[in-house]
N, C-alpha and C positions, 0 to 999 in steps of 0.2 A: 103081214108082220113091216113093221121102217123101217129099217136098220142107218136109219141116217150116225153125220161121224158124234161123235163125243166133243164135246168143247166144257161141259162142266159135266167134271164128281166131284163128292163133298164138293169141299170145299178145293180142292183142285179144280184149275181148270189144260183145260189138258187138249191142241193141238196140231194137227196133224200133218206134218209133211210134207219132201219127201226122202229123205234120213230117216226115215221114223215118229211117233207119237212125239212131242213137248211137254212136261211139264210147268206149269206156273202156277205160286201161291200170292203172283202180288195181290189179288184183289181181295185175299181172305187178308195180307198185312197191311194194304189200303183201309179195309175195312175194324181193322182194333186202330187204327190209325185214328179214324174218323169217332167211330168208336169209344175211344177215352180224347177226347177233345183235344190231341196233341199234331192238329192242319198246321197253327201256329211255332208250333216248338223248333231250335232250332238241332242239328248233330251236334255233339261232342264228343270231341277218345276217350276221355275219361266219366263213367258217367255218376262220381261224384264225388262234387267239386270242391275247389281246393283249401277254401273258406271254410268247407264243410264244417257244424258242429252238431254236437247229439244236446236236442234241447230237450229240455229240463220235463219231466214225469207230474210237477204237479200241474204242468199250461192248464188255461180253461178252454183251448183246442182243442174237439175229440176230432181225433185223426179218422175218418171209415178204408178202415183197413176191408171189408170183401170187393173197396173196387178192385184196394192193391193184388190181392189172390184174385180175381177174373182177368187182370191188366199182363200176372203173371202168368197165370194157368192159361190162358192162352195163347201170350209168345212161346212155352213152355210148347205149347199144340201146334205151335208155328213151325218151329224148329224141328220138331222130333217128327213131319209128315214129308 
């Protein structure tokens, strides 16, 4: 049986060093950014902008709730693993 050093386990990157294994999640975080088309977005301190206003519930634009749920679920999984 060939037991090489592990590099990936589930969504975690594992690299063996002199001081022991290091675990990273940067690949999964980058996958989330690409999956939800956020490559060109700029980071901000407060996710709720200063000129935020509540949208009218009668507007004709439909909101895709499943995309938001998938994004929030992916971020929760990233934070909790």
